[in-house]
All heavy atoms as TSV, in Angstrom:
chain	resi	resn	atom	element	x	y	z
A	1	MET	N	N	5.897	-15.588	-22.658
A	1	MET	CA	C	6.034	-16.857	-21.968
A	1	MET	C	C	4.698	-17.128	-21.251
A	1	MET	O	O	4.129	-16.344	-20.552
A	1	MET	CB	C	7.200	-16.815	-21.022
A	1	MET	CG	C	7.231	-17.999	-20.099
A	1	MET	SD	S	8.574	-18.184	-18.985
A	1	MET	CE	C	9.036	-16.536	-18.491
A	2	ARG	N	N	4.140	-18.297	-21.553
A	2	ARG	CA	C	2.952	-18.753	-20.832
A	2	ARG	C	C	3.272	-19.590	-19.647
A	2	ARG	O	O	4.170	-20.420	-19.695
A	2	ARG	CB	C	2.146	-19.531	-21.860
A	2	ARG	CG	C	1.484	-18.771	-22.965
A	2	ARG	CD	C	0.130	-18.569	-22.549
A	2	ARG	NE	N	-0.805	-18.029	-23.480
A	2	ARG	CZ	C	-1.553	-16.992	-23.232
A	2	ARG	NH1	N	-1.466	-16.388	-22.012
A	2	ARG	NH2	N	-2.444	-16.546	-23.977
A	3	PRO	N	N	2.505	-19.406	-18.608
A	3	PRO	CA	C	2.720	-20.322	-17.387
A	3	PRO	C	C	2.274	-21.687	-17.647
A	3	PRO	O	O	1.384	-21.939	-18.492
A	3	PRO	CB	C	1.932	-19.652	-16.333
A	3	PRO	CG	C	0.893	-18.802	-17.003
A	3	PRO	CD	C	1.462	-18.415	-18.308
A	4	SER	N	N	3.034	-22.619	-17.090
A	4	SER	CA	C	2.564	-24.062	-17.238
A	4	SER	C	C	1.609	-24.409	-16.197
A	4	SER	O	O	1.273	-23.575	-15.262
A	4	SER	CB	C	3.812	-24.966	-17.071
A	4	SER	OG	O	4.112	-25.062	-15.736
A	5	THR	N	N	0.958	-25.559	-16.281
A	5	THR	CA	C	-0.053	-25.853	-15.351
A	5	THR	C	C	0.495	-26.193	-13.980
A	5	THR	O	O	-0.179	-26.237	-12.965
A	5	THR	CB	C	-0.827	-27.177	-15.843
A	5	THR	OG1	O	0.109	-28.191	-16.059
A	5	THR	CG2	C	-1.613	-26.857	-17.126
A	6	GLN	N	N	1.844	-26.391	-13.917
A	6	GLN	CA	C	2.520	-26.630	-12.579
A	6	GLN	C	C	2.872	-25.359	-11.871
A	6	GLN	O	O	3.220	-25.368	-10.725
A	6	GLN	CB	C	3.720	-27.437	-12.814
A	6	GLN	CG	C	3.470	-28.765	-13.372
A	6	GLN	CD	C	4.735	-29.524	-13.716
A	6	GLN	OE1	O	5.742	-28.964	-13.987
A	6	GLN	NE2	N	4.675	-30.871	-13.744
A	7	ASP	N	N	2.733	-24.190	-12.564
A	7	ASP	CA	C	3.080	-22.877	-11.927
A	7	ASP	C	C	1.951	-22.368	-11.100
A	7	ASP	O	O	0.835	-22.639	-11.450
A	7	ASP	CB	C	3.485	-21.886	-13.005
A	7	ASP	CG	C	4.709	-22.321	-13.784
A	7	ASP	OD1	O	5.536	-22.993	-13.223
A	7	ASP	OD2	O	4.802	-21.821	-14.891
A	8	HIS	N	N	2.286	-21.603	-10.041
A	8	HIS	CA	C	1.262	-20.956	-9.283
A	8	HIS	C	C	1.145	-19.528	-9.829
A	8	HIS	O	O	2.139	-18.832	-9.923
A	8	HIS	CB	C	1.675	-20.897	-7.797
A	8	HIS	CG	C	1.818	-22.284	-7.159
A	8	HIS	ND1	N	0.710	-22.969	-6.699
A	8	HIS	CD2	C	2.920	-23.074	-7.083
A	8	HIS	CE1	C	1.115	-24.172	-6.226
A	8	HIS	NE2	N	2.390	-24.232	-6.511
A	9	THR	N	N	0.040	-19.159	-10.228
A	9	THR	CA	C	-0.232	-17.813	-10.820
A	9	THR	C	C	-1.351	-17.068	-10.092
A	9	THR	O	O	-2.188	-17.614	-9.403
A	9	THR	CB	C	-0.622	-17.873	-12.282
A	9	THR	OG1	O	-1.817	-18.640	-12.443
A	9	THR	CG2	C	0.483	-18.588	-13.103
A	10	LYS	N	N	-1.209	-15.741	-10.219
A	10	LYS	CA	C	-2.259	-14.916	-9.631
A	10	LYS	C	C	-2.531	-13.634	-10.484
A	10	LYS	O	O	-1.495	-13.104	-10.993
A	10	LYS	CB	C	-1.855	-14.420	-8.230
A	10	LYS	CG	C	-2.911	-13.629	-7.517
A	10	LYS	CD	C	-2.566	-13.394	-6.129
A	10	LYS	CE	C	-3.627	-12.529	-5.451
A	10	LYS	NZ	N	-3.286	-11.957	-4.263
A	11	SER	N	N	-3.768	-13.202	-10.736
A	11	SER	CA	C	-4.080	-12.089	-11.468
A	11	SER	C	C	-4.293	-12.448	-12.975
A	11	SER	O	O	-4.494	-13.667	-13.271
A	11	SER	CB	C	-3.120	-10.939	-11.338
A	11	SER	OG	O	-3.705	-9.775	-11.903
A	12	VAL	N	N	-4.203	-11.503	-13.889
A	12	VAL	CA	C	-4.497	-11.732	-15.293
A	12	VAL	C	C	-3.268	-11.679	-16.117
A	12	VAL	O	O	-2.368	-10.941	-15.775
A	12	VAL	CB	C	-5.529	-10.683	-15.813
A	12	VAL	CG1	C	-6.886	-10.848	-15.149
A	12	VAL	CG2	C	-5.037	-9.258	-15.613
A	13	LEU	N	N	-3.223	-12.504	-17.197
A	13	LEU	CA	C	-1.986	-12.581	-18.032
A	13	LEU	C	C	-1.668	-11.288	-18.741
A	13	LEU	O	O	-0.517	-11.105	-19.115
A	13	LEU	CB	C	-2.165	-13.728	-19.019
A	13	LEU	CG	C	-1.980	-15.123	-18.515
A	13	LEU	CD1	C	-2.352	-16.163	-19.538
A	13	LEU	CD2	C	-0.519	-15.315	-18.072
A	14	ASN	N	N	-2.677	-10.477	-18.960
A	14	ASN	CA	C	-2.397	-9.241	-19.757
A	14	ASN	C	C	-2.020	-8.000	-18.898
A	14	ASN	O	O	-2.190	-6.870	-19.263
A	14	ASN	CB	C	-3.549	-8.925	-20.753
A	14	ASN	CG	C	-4.806	-8.671	-19.994
A	14	ASN	OD1	O	-4.928	-8.837	-18.803
A	14	ASN	ND2	N	-5.827	-8.076	-20.646
A	15	ALA	N	N	-1.582	-8.271	-17.671
A	15	ALA	CA	C	-1.235	-7.183	-16.744
A	15	ALA	C	C	0.013	-6.419	-17.317
A	15	ALA	O	O	0.813	-6.980	-18.057
A	15	ALA	CB	C	-0.885	-7.814	-15.354
A	16	ALA	N	N	0.152	-5.187	-16.879
A	16	ALA	CA	C	1.224	-4.411	-17.368
A	16	ALA	C	C	2.600	-4.745	-16.800
A	16	ALA	O	O	3.550	-4.662	-17.385
A	16	ALA	CB	C	0.949	-2.905	-16.939
A	17	VAL	N	N	2.587	-5.381	-15.550
A	17	VAL	CA	C	3.808	-5.804	-14.865
A	17	VAL	C	C	3.671	-7.271	-14.689
A	17	VAL	O	O	2.701	-7.824	-14.168
A	17	VAL	CB	C	4.043	-5.086	-13.595
A	17	VAL	CG1	C	5.246	-5.656	-12.829
A	17	VAL	CG2	C	4.106	-3.571	-13.797
A	18	VAL	N	N	4.667	-8.064	-15.110
A	18	VAL	CA	C	4.753	-9.528	-14.829
A	18	VAL	C	C	5.968	-9.819	-13.918
A	18	VAL	O	O	7.115	-9.472	-14.253
A	18	VAL	CB	C	4.895	-10.290	-16.189
A	18	VAL	CG1	C	5.008	-11.772	-15.953
A	18	VAL	CG2	C	3.747	-10.024	-17.056
A	19	LEU	N	N	5.689	-10.428	-12.820
A	19	LEU	CA	C	6.758	-10.805	-11.899
A	19	LEU	C	C	6.830	-12.328	-11.908
A	19	LEU	O	O	5.784	-13.014	-11.711
A	19	LEU	CB	C	6.470	-10.353	-10.448
A	19	LEU	CG	C	6.389	-8.839	-10.249
A	19	LEU	CD1	C	5.873	-8.538	-8.845
A	19	LEU	CD2	C	7.692	-8.148	-10.529
A	20	VAL	N	N	7.959	-12.927	-12.046
A	20	VAL	CA	C	8.215	-14.342	-12.108
A	20	VAL	C	C	9.282	-14.642	-11.025
A	20	VAL	O	O	10.323	-14.122	-11.061
A	20	VAL	CB	C	8.710	-14.838	-13.510
A	20	VAL	CG1	C	8.909	-16.372	-13.384
A	20	VAL	CG2	C	7.750	-14.522	-14.644
A	21	MET	N	N	8.871	-15.494	-10.155
A	21	MET	CA	C	9.766	-15.866	-9.052
A	21	MET	C	C	10.107	-17.327	-9.165
A	21	MET	O	O	9.259	-18.227	-9.195
A	21	MET	CB	C	9.093	-15.587	-7.721
A	21	MET	CG	C	9.954	-16.098	-6.529
A	21	MET	SD	S	9.097	-15.856	-4.999
A	21	MET	CE	C	10.076	-16.864	-3.885
A	22	TYR	N	N	11.460	-17.663	-9.222
A	22	TYR	CA	C	11.900	-18.950	-9.193
A	22	TYR	C	C	12.369	-19.159	-7.745
A	22	TYR	O	O	13.355	-18.528	-7.304
A	22	TYR	CB	C	13.092	-19.177	-10.136
A	22	TYR	CG	C	12.713	-19.188	-11.604
A	22	TYR	CD1	C	12.551	-17.964	-12.229
A	22	TYR	CD2	C	12.452	-20.348	-12.270
A	22	TYR	CE1	C	12.078	-17.977	-13.636
A	22	TYR	CE2	C	12.046	-20.311	-13.594
A	22	TYR	CZ	C	11.878	-19.137	-14.201
A	22	TYR	OH	O	11.524	-19.145	-15.558
A	23	GLY	N	N	11.825	-20.041	-6.952
A	23	GLY	CA	C	12.151	-20.198	-5.501
A	23	GLY	C	C	11.942	-21.662	-5.100
A	23	GLY	O	O	11.312	-22.501	-5.715
A	24	ASP	N	N	12.490	-21.852	-3.890
A	24	ASP	CA	C	12.458	-23.078	-3.210
A	24	ASP	C	C	11.628	-22.807	-1.933
A	24	ASP	O	O	12.004	-21.930	-1.154
A	24	ASP	CB	C	13.860	-23.544	-2.875
A	24	ASP	CG	C	13.975	-24.922	-2.155
A	24	ASP	OD1	O	12.783	-25.440	-1.777
A	24	ASP	OD2	O	15.027	-25.517	-2.173
A	25	TYR	N	N	10.609	-23.607	-1.685
A	25	TYR	CA	C	9.722	-23.489	-0.495
A	25	TYR	C	C	10.481	-23.613	0.807
A	25	TYR	O	O	9.949	-23.118	1.829
A	25	TYR	CB	C	8.533	-24.426	-0.604
A	25	TYR	CG	C	7.730	-24.268	-1.788
A	25	TYR	CD1	C	7.531	-25.283	-2.692
A	25	TYR	CD2	C	7.058	-23.015	-2.054
A	25	TYR	CE1	C	6.712	-25.153	-3.788
A	25	TYR	CE2	C	6.264	-22.901	-3.149
A	25	TYR	CZ	C	6.052	-23.942	-3.999
A	25	TYR	OH	O	5.294	-23.715	-5.132
A	26	GLN	N	N	11.577	-24.287	0.845
A	26	GLN	CA	C	12.351	-24.484	2.013
A	26	GLN	C	C	13.450	-23.485	2.236
A	26	GLN	O	O	14.237	-23.576	3.169
A	26	GLN	CB	C	12.857	-25.897	2.087
A	26	GLN	CG	C	11.769	-26.955	2.095
A	26	GLN	CD	C	12.259	-28.349	2.049
A	26	GLN	OE1	O	13.470	-28.605	1.959
A	26	GLN	NE2	N	11.356	-29.317	2.263
A	27	CYS	N	N	13.568	-22.512	1.324
A	27	CYS	CA	C	14.756	-21.598	1.376
A	27	CYS	C	C	14.272	-20.227	2.066
A	27	CYS	O	O	13.286	-19.713	1.642
A	27	CYS	CB	C	15.194	-21.281	-0.040
A	27	CYS	SG	S	16.416	-20.009	-0.167
A	28	SER	N	N	14.978	-19.808	3.036
A	28	SER	CA	C	14.581	-18.604	3.736
A	28	SER	C	C	14.725	-17.333	2.890
A	28	SER	O	O	13.899	-16.420	2.994
A	28	SER	CB	C	15.423	-18.386	5.003
A	28	SER	OG	O	16.779	-18.203	4.699
A	29	GLN	N	N	15.676	-17.272	1.972
A	29	GLN	CA	C	15.776	-16.136	1.049
A	29	GLN	C	C	14.569	-16.119	0.050
A	29	GLN	O	O	14.107	-15.031	-0.196
A	29	GLN	CB	C	17.060	-16.261	0.275
A	29	GLN	CG	C	18.301	-15.924	1.054
A	29	GLN	CD	C	18.915	-17.186	1.663
A	29	GLN	OE1	O	18.421	-18.282	1.487
A	29	GLN	NE2	N	20.065	-17.029	2.339
A	30	SER	N	N	14.119	-17.279	-0.366
A	30	SER	CA	C	12.965	-17.306	-1.204
A	30	SER	C	C	11.712	-16.873	-0.486
A	30	SER	O	O	10.890	-16.084	-0.980
A	30	SER	CB	C	12.717	-18.795	-1.674
A	30	SER	OG	O	13.656	-19.167	-2.644
A	31	ALA	N	N	11.605	-17.146	0.804
A	31	ALA	CA	C	10.481	-16.694	1.588
A	31	ALA	C	C	10.549	-15.179	1.779
A	31	ALA	O	O	9.565	-14.472	1.746
A	31	ALA	CB	C	10.526	-17.440	3.040
A	32	ASP	N	N	11.718	-14.612	1.948
A	32	ASP	CA	C	11.869	-13.181	2.134
A	32	ASP	C	C	11.401	-12.481	0.707
A	32	ASP	O	O	10.747	-11.413	0.795
A	32	ASP	CB	C	13.331	-12.788	2.364
A	32	ASP	CG	C	13.783	-13.178	3.747
A	32	ASP	OD1	O	12.909	-13.482	4.616
A	32	ASP	OD2	O	14.968	-13.301	3.929
A	33	VAL	N	N	11.939	-12.929	-0.316
A	33	VAL	CA	C	11.488	-12.447	-1.595
A	33	VAL	C	C	10.008	-12.591	-1.912
A	33	VAL	O	O	9.383	-11.613	-2.398
A	33	VAL	CB	C	12.348	-13.058	-2.811
A	33	VAL	CG1	C	11.807	-12.634	-4.064
A	33	VAL	CG2	C	13.743	-12.760	-2.654
A	34	TYR	N	N	9.451	-13.631	-1.518
A	34	TYR	CA	C	8.009	-13.831	-1.661
A	34	TYR	C	C	7.241	-12.794	-0.881
A	34	TYR	O	O	6.256	-12.262	-1.375
A	34	TYR	CB	C	7.644	-15.235	-1.198
A	34	TYR	CG	C	6.161	-15.636	-1.280
A	34	TYR	CD1	C	5.583	-15.898	-2.511
A	34	TYR	CD2	C	5.387	-15.470	-0.244
A	34	TYR	CE1	C	4.207	-16.183	-2.670
A	34	TYR	CE2	C	3.963	-15.768	-0.357
A	34	TYR	CZ	C	3.409	-16.100	-1.511
A	34	TYR	OH	O	2.116	-16.296	-1.710
A	35	ARG	N	N	7.595	-12.509	0.345
A	35	ARG	CA	C	6.989	-11.508	1.149
A	35	ARG	C	C	7.122	-10.092	0.455
A	35	ARG	O	O	6.107	-9.327	0.387
A	35	ARG	CB	C	7.498	-11.479	2.539
A	35	ARG	CG	C	7.006	-12.589	3.371
A	35	ARG	CD	C	7.318	-12.412	4.838
A	35	ARG	NE	N	8.791	-12.576	5.121
A	35	ARG	CZ	C	9.297	-13.835	5.325
A	35	ARG	NH1	N	8.585	-14.872	5.265
A	35	ARG	NH2	N	10.576	-13.913	5.586
A	36	LEU	N	N	8.265	-9.858	-0.137
A	36	LEU	CA	C	8.424	-8.550	-0.813
A	36	LEU	C	C	7.497	-8.522	-2.049
A	36	LEU	O	O	6.907	-7.471	-2.300
A	36	LEU	CB	C	9.880	-8.394	-1.178
A	36	LEU	CG	C	10.239	-7.177	-2.022
A	36	LEU	CD1	C	9.955	-5.843	-1.232
A	36	LEU	CD2	C	11.664	-7.197	-2.469
A	37	ILE	N	N	7.438	-9.530	-2.770
A	37	ILE	CA	C	6.547	-9.538	-4.039
A	37	ILE	C	C	5.087	-9.391	-3.634
A	37	ILE	O	O	4.357	-8.731	-4.301
A	37	ILE	CB	C	6.783	-10.890	-4.791
A	37	ILE	CG1	C	8.139	-10.874	-5.480
A	37	ILE	CG2	C	5.650	-11.115	-5.782
A	37	ILE	CD1	C	8.536	-12.107	-6.218
A	38	LYS	N	N	4.677	-9.952	-2.467
A	38	LYS	CA	C	3.325	-9.751	-2.035
A	38	LYS	C	C	2.985	-8.274	-1.659
A	38	LYS	O	O	1.906	-7.794	-2.046
A	38	LYS	CB	C	2.971	-10.602	-0.755
A	38	LYS	CG	C	3.163	-12.083	-1.005
A	38	LYS	CD	C	2.470	-12.637	-2.266
A	38	LYS	CE	C	1.047	-12.937	-2.069
A	38	LYS	NZ	N	0.316	-13.393	-3.304
A	39	VAL	N	N	3.975	-7.537	-1.174
A	39	VAL	CA	C	3.815	-6.089	-0.886
A	39	VAL	C	C	3.646	-5.428	-2.222
A	39	VAL	O	O	2.742	-4.604	-2.430
A	39	VAL	CB	C	4.948	-5.573	-0.152
A	39	VAL	CG1	C	4.916	-4.117	-0.075
A	39	VAL	CG2	C	5.005	-6.126	1.329
A	40	ILE	N	N	4.533	-5.664	-3.202
A	40	ILE	CA	C	4.512	-5.023	-4.501
A	40	ILE	C	C	3.126	-5.374	-5.149
A	40	ILE	O	O	2.506	-4.520	-5.701
A	40	ILE	CB	C	5.618	-5.534	-5.358
A	40	ILE	CG1	C	7.021	-5.052	-4.785
A	40	ILE	CG2	C	5.506	-5.102	-6.853
A	40	ILE	CD1	C	8.176	-5.718	-5.427
A	41	GLU	N	N	2.759	-6.602	-5.054
A	41	GLU	CA	C	1.445	-7.040	-5.669
A	41	GLU	C	C	0.285	-6.301	-5.078
A	41	GLU	O	O	-0.621	-5.843	-5.868
A	41	GLU	CB	C	1.358	-8.594	-5.425
A	41	GLU	CG	C	0.311	-9.253	-6.222
A	41	GLU	CD	C	0.294	-10.717	-5.877
A	41	GLU	OE1	O	0.530	-11.123	-4.753
A	41	GLU	OE2	O	0.129	-11.503	-6.822
A	42	ARG	N	N	0.255	-6.090	-3.829
A	42	ARG	CA	C	-0.816	-5.310	-3.178
A	42	ARG	C	C	-0.890	-3.928	-3.643
A	42	ARG	O	O	-1.915	-3.334	-3.846
A	42	ARG	CB	C	-0.686	-5.386	-1.558
A	42	ARG	CG	C	-1.211	-6.635	-1.018
A	42	ARG	CD	C	-1.416	-6.549	0.477
A	42	ARG	NE	N	-0.152	-6.285	1.090
A	42	ARG	CZ	C	0.730	-7.196	1.585
A	42	ARG	NH1	N	0.457	-8.459	1.407
A	42	ARG	NH2	N	1.860	-6.899	2.297
A	43	GLN	N	N	0.296	-3.301	-3.773
A	43	GLN	CA	C	0.393	-1.942	-4.304
A	43	GLN	C	C	-0.037	-1.787	-5.741
A	43	GLN	O	O	-0.664	-0.786	-6.085
A	43	GLN	CB	C	1.781	-1.379	-4.062
A	43	GLN	CG	C	2.188	-1.245	-2.549
A	43	GLN	CD	C	3.592	-0.719	-2.349
A	43	GLN	OE1	O	4.360	-0.575	-3.249
A	43	GLN	NE2	N	3.857	-0.478	-1.142
A	44	LEU	N	N	0.301	-2.691	-6.589
A	44	LEU	CA	C	-0.012	-2.637	-7.916
A	44	LEU	C	C	-1.356	-3.134	-8.397
A	44	LEU	O	O	-1.842	-2.768	-9.333
A	44	LEU	CB	C	1.019	-3.368	-8.790
A	44	LEU	CG	C	2.468	-2.726	-8.806
A	44	LEU	CD1	C	3.373	-3.620	-9.594
A	44	LEU	CD2	C	2.489	-1.265	-9.310
A	45	GLY	N	N	-1.907	-3.992	-7.540
A	45	GLY	CA	C	-3.299	-4.553	-7.818
A	45	GLY	C	C	-3.291	-5.286	-9.127
A	45	GLY	O	O	-2.402	-6.139	-9.413
A	46	THR	N	N	-4.311	-4.985	-9.954
A	46	THR	CA	C	-4.483	-5.754	-11.251
A	46	THR	C	C	-3.412	-5.396	-12.316
A	46	THR	O	O	-3.385	-6.026	-13.335
A	46	THR	CB	C	-5.866	-5.558	-11.784
A	46	THR	OG1	O	-6.075	-4.101	-12.080
A	46	THR	CG2	C	-6.934	-6.087	-10.873
A	47	TRP	N	N	-2.568	-4.390	-11.930
A	47	TRP	CA	C	-1.503	-4.087	-12.917
A	47	TRP	C	C	-0.421	-5.131	-12.904
A	47	TRP	O	O	0.503	-5.167	-13.748
A	47	TRP	CB	C	-0.871	-2.797	-12.521
A	47	TRP	CG	C	-1.618	-1.546	-12.887
A	47	TRP	CD1	C	-2.814	-1.203	-12.466
A	47	TRP	CD2	C	-1.363	-0.657	-13.912
A	47	TRP	NE1	N	-3.333	-0.152	-13.140
A	47	TRP	CE2	C	-2.370	0.272	-13.961
A	47	TRP	CE3	C	-0.194	-0.451	-14.774
A	47	TRP	CZ2	C	-2.343	1.332	-14.858
A	47	TRP	CZ3	C	-0.209	0.626	-15.558
A	47	TRP	CH2	C	-1.261	1.459	-15.622
A	48	CYS	N	N	-0.497	-6.041	-11.971
A	48	CYS	CA	C	0.610	-7.027	-11.669
A	48	CYS	C	C	0.093	-8.418	-11.861
A	48	CYS	O	O	-0.898	-8.828	-11.333
A	48	CYS	CB	C	1.138	-6.786	-10.264
A	48	CYS	SG	S	2.474	-7.921	-9.835
A	49	PHE	N	N	0.900	-9.244	-12.631
A	49	PHE	CA	C	0.665	-10.719	-12.725
A	49	PHE	C	C	1.860	-11.363	-12.080
A	49	PHE	O	O	3.050	-11.006	-12.296
A	49	PHE	CB	C	0.596	-11.073	-14.235
A	49	PHE	CG	C	0.540	-12.580	-14.415
A	49	PHE	CD1	C	-0.698	-13.170	-14.255
A	49	PHE	CD2	C	1.598	-13.232	-14.765
A	49	PHE	CE1	C	-0.833	-14.543	-14.432
A	49	PHE	CE2	C	1.483	-14.671	-14.957
A	49	PHE	CZ	C	0.308	-15.345	-14.773
A	50	PHE	N	N	1.582	-12.275	-11.174
A	50	PHE	CA	C	2.616	-12.949	-10.368
A	50	PHE	C	C	2.560	-14.449	-10.732
A	50	PHE	O	O	1.565	-15.088	-10.718
A	50	PHE	CB	C	2.406	-12.739	-8.875
A	50	PHE	CG	C	3.382	-13.541	-8.060
A	50	PHE	CD1	C	4.788	-13.340	-8.159
A	50	PHE	CD2	C	2.887	-14.336	-7.041
A	50	PHE	CE1	C	5.600	-14.069	-7.409
A	50	PHE	CE2	C	3.762	-15.083	-6.278
A	50	PHE	CZ	C	5.177	-14.882	-6.496
A	51	GLU	N	N	3.733	-14.941	-11.057
A	51	GLU	CA	C	3.963	-16.395	-11.419
A	51	GLU	C	C	4.988	-16.877	-10.500
A	51	GLU	O	O	6.085	-16.326	-10.432
A	51	GLU	CB	C	4.251	-16.527	-12.880
A	51	GLU	CG	C	4.491	-17.945	-13.268
A	51	GLU	CD	C	4.812	-18.066	-14.773
A	51	GLU	OE1	O	4.922	-17.072	-15.452
A	51	GLU	OE2	O	5.015	-19.149	-15.211
A	52	GLU	N	N	4.797	-18.040	-9.814
A	52	GLU	CA	C	5.749	-18.676	-8.939
A	52	GLU	C	C	6.128	-19.989	-9.508
A	52	GLU	O	O	5.336	-20.839	-9.828
A	52	GLU	CB	C	5.171	-18.752	-7.586
A	52	GLU	CG	C	6.114	-19.287	-6.572
A	52	GLU	CD	C	5.431	-19.363	-5.242
A	52	GLU	OE1	O	4.234	-19.092	-4.999
A	52	GLU	OE2	O	6.204	-19.653	-4.253
A	53	LYS	N	N	7.402	-20.219	-9.712
A	53	LYS	CA	C	7.935	-21.467	-10.274
A	53	LYS	C	C	8.857	-22.119	-9.149
A	53	LYS	O	O	9.635	-21.458	-8.559
A	53	LYS	CB	C	8.753	-21.254	-11.530
A	53	LYS	CG	C	7.955	-20.762	-12.746
A	53	LYS	CD	C	8.853	-20.517	-13.875
A	53	LYS	CE	C	8.081	-20.104	-15.111
A	53	LYS	NZ	N	7.420	-21.155	-15.775
A	54	LEU	N	N	8.625	-23.385	-9.025
A	54	LEU	CA	C	9.415	-24.185	-8.073
A	54	LEU	C	C	10.853	-24.373	-8.587
A	54	LEU	O	O	10.950	-24.871	-9.712
A	54	LEU	CB	C	8.747	-25.463	-7.747
A	54	LEU	CG	C	9.524	-26.381	-6.689
A	54	LEU	CD1	C	9.663	-25.657	-5.385
A	54	LEU	CD2	C	8.787	-27.665	-6.478
A	55	PHE	N	N	11.869	-23.970	-7.888
A	55	PHE	CA	C	13.224	-24.210	-8.271
A	55	PHE	C	C	13.950	-24.794	-7.030
A	55	PHE	O	O	14.429	-24.005	-6.158
A	55	PHE	CB	C	13.867	-22.864	-8.629
A	55	PHE	CG	C	15.297	-22.973	-9.138
A	55	PHE	CD1	C	15.445	-23.475	-10.413
A	55	PHE	CD2	C	16.352	-22.689	-8.402
A	55	PHE	CE1	C	16.828	-23.675	-10.949
A	55	PHE	CE2	C	17.647	-22.824	-8.800
A	55	PHE	CZ	C	17.851	-23.249	-10.149
A	56	VAL	N	N	14.035	-26.122	-6.982
A	56	VAL	CA	C	14.560	-26.838	-5.816
A	56	VAL	C	C	16.109	-26.694	-5.752
A	56	VAL	O	O	16.749	-26.992	-6.787
A	56	VAL	CB	C	14.169	-28.321	-5.821
A	56	VAL	CG1	C	14.710	-29.101	-4.629
A	56	VAL	CG2	C	12.618	-28.453	-5.843
A	57	GLN	N	N	16.589	-26.307	-4.693
A	57	GLN	CA	C	18.031	-26.223	-4.517
A	57	GLN	C	C	18.525	-27.555	-3.889
A	57	GLN	O	O	17.898	-28.130	-3.004
A	57	GLN	CB	C	18.423	-25.038	-3.562
A	57	GLN	CG	C	17.988	-23.747	-4.061
A	57	GLN	CD	C	18.355	-22.650	-3.085
A	57	GLN	OE1	O	19.024	-22.852	-2.105
A	57	GLN	NE2	N	17.898	-21.457	-3.389
A	58	ILE	N	N	19.607	-27.985	-4.326
A	58	ILE	CA	C	20.210	-29.287	-3.862
A	58	ILE	C	C	21.357	-29.071	-2.928
A	58	ILE	O	O	22.080	-28.171	-3.005
A	58	ILE	CB	C	20.625	-30.155	-5.051
A	58	ILE	CG1	C	19.414	-30.503	-5.940
A	58	ILE	CG2	C	21.312	-31.505	-4.561
A	58	ILE	CD1	C	19.791	-31.188	-7.154
C-alpha cells in the first residue's frame, strides 16, 4: 500500500516495520496511541516507517 498525498508519513518506504495509524486529532485515545507509536519509532529508528491517516469520528 502506498501512502496518499493526504497522509502524514515519516521515514523511508522500504523500512522493515510499517506502522499505520488511523486516528482522529480530537480523540484522546488516538493521542495516547500516537505517543506510544512515537516511543516505538524512536527505538526502531530507520527500521520503522510511520504513516498517519485521518479517521474522523462522528
